[in-house]
C-alpha positions in Angstrom: 28.4 -6.6 -15.8 25.4 -5.4 -16.7 23.7 -7.8 -14.1 26.4 -6.8 -11.3 25.4 -2.9 -11.7 21.8 -4.0 -11.4 22.8 -5.9 -8.1 24.6 -3.2 -7.1 22.0 -0.5 -7.8 19.7 -3.0 -5.4 22.0 -3.2 -2.6 22.1 0.8 -2.7 18.7 1.3 -2.4 17.7 -1.5 0.2 20.5 -0.1 2.6 19.4 3.5 2.4 15.6 2.2 3.1 17.2 0.2 5.6 19.0 3.0 7.4 16.0 5.5 7.0 13.6 2.8 8.3 14.7 2.1 11.4 12.7 2.4 14.5 13.6 5.1 16.9 14.0 5.0 20.5 11.6 6.6 22.4 13.3 7.4 25.9 10.4 9.3 27.7 9.0 8.4 30.9 6.2 8.9 32.5 5.1 10.6 35.8 2.0 10.7 37.2 -0.6 9.8 35.4 -0.4 6.5 33.5 -1.1 8.4 30.3 -0.7 11.9 30.2 -0.4 12.1 26.6 -4.1 11.0 26.2 -5.1 13.6 28.8 -3.6 16.4 26.6 -5.0 14.8 23.1 -8.6 14.5 25.0 -7.9 18.4 26.2 -6.7 19.7 22.4 -9.9 18.3 20.7 -8.3 15.9 18.5 -10.5 13.5 20.3 -13.5 15.2 18.8 -11.8 15.6 15.3 -11.6 11.4 15.3 -14.8 11.2 16.4 -16.3 13.8 13.7 -13.4 12.1 11.0 -14.4 8.3 12.0 -18.1 8.6 13.3 -16.7 6.8 16.4 -13.9 7.1 19.1 -14.4 2.7 19.2 -11.3 1.1 17.6 -11.5 -0.7 14.6 -11.5 -4.4 14.3 -8.4 -6.0 13.3 -10.2 -7.7 10.4 -10.9 -4.1 9.0 -7.7 -3.0 9.1 -6.0 -6.0 7.6 -8.1 -5.9 4.8 -7.6 -2.3 4.3 -3.5 -2.8 4.5 -4.0 -5.8 1.6 -6.1 -3.5 -0.4 -3.1 -0.7 0.1 -0.6 -3.8 -0.9 -2.8 -4.0 -3.9 -2.7 -0.7 -4.9 1.2 -0.1 -4.6 1.2 -3.4 -7.1 -0.6 -1.4 -9.4 1.7 1.6 -9.2 4.7 -1.0 -10.0 2.8 -2.1 -12.6 2.9 1.6 -14.1 6.5 1.5 -13.8 7.3 -1.7 -15.4 5.0 0.1 -18.2 6.9 3.0 -18.8 10.4 0.9 -18.5 9.1 -1.3 -20.8 8.2 1.9 -23.5 11.3 3.7 -22.7 13.4 0.3 -23.8 11.4 -0.2 -26.9 11.5 4.0 -27.5 15.7 3.7 -27.2 16.1 0.1 -28.8 16.9 1.2 -32.3 15.7 -0.9 -34.3 17.3 -3.6 -32.0 15.5 -6.8 -32.2 16.6 -8.1 -29.0 15.6 -5.2 -27.2 12.1 -5.1 -29.0 11.3 -8.3 -28.0 12.7 -7.5 -24.5 10.5 -4.7 -24.4 7.5 -6.6 -25.7 8.1 -9.5 -22.8 7.8 -6.8 -20.6 4.7 -5.5 -21.7 3.4 -8.5 -22.1 4.1 -10.1 -18.5 3.3 -6.3 -17.0 0.0 -7.0 -18.4 -0.8 -10.2 -17.0 0.7 -8.8 -13.9 -2.1 -6.1 -13.7 -4.8 -9.0 -14.5 -3.7 -10.9 -11.5 -3.6 -7.5 -9.3 -7.3 -6.3 -10.7 -8.7 -10.0 -9.6 -6.9 -10.0 -6.6 -8.7 -6.7 -5.6 -12.2 -7.7 -6.8 -11.8 -11.0 -4.4 -10.1 -8.7 -1.6 -13.4 -6.1 -2.2 -15.9 -9.0 -2.5 -14.3 -10.4 1.2 -13.7 -7.0 2.6 -17.7 -6.6 2.0 -18.7 -9.7 3.6 -16.2 -9.0 7.0 -17.3 -5.5 7.2 -21.2 -6.6 7.4 -20.2 -9.5 9.8 -18.4 -7.4 12.3 -20.1 -4.1 12.3 -23.8 -5.2 10.6 -23.2 -2.0 8.4 -24.7 -2.6 4.5 -22.0 -3.9 2.4 -20.4 -1.6 0.0 -21.7 -0.2 -3.3 -19.0 1.3 -4.9 -15.2 1.2 -3.8 -14.8 2.8 0.1 -18.3 4.2 -0.1 -21.1 2.9 2.0 -24.8 3.4 0.6 
């Protein structure tokens, strides 16, 4: 009974995500210029905002984008660790001396800690490799700390 409730809960969450995350159709048609929206952006000053924020109007290399995506995913996995720790702590606190629940909570904490170590190792490896990729692509000096250049 408990497992079917969990499965049902996950199905509801996945259904909500699937309904809310579907792509929206674009029905606009252009007239005249091939990209009138780009001209509007340039006239409104957003191009200058991009130049100020990123230091260039040239697009980023795909390798830099992939590295950033990997780092975001690893950051989200860190959030999963925190959630698992909170759930395990809650289970332990609400166990009321039940040894089975306490053992389950301890096991969850242990596996979450192992998962965190794996994520941190992955993050360190990704950070090192991204430094090498960014240096080879842009010629910029490698990052000294996460996200900053010297």
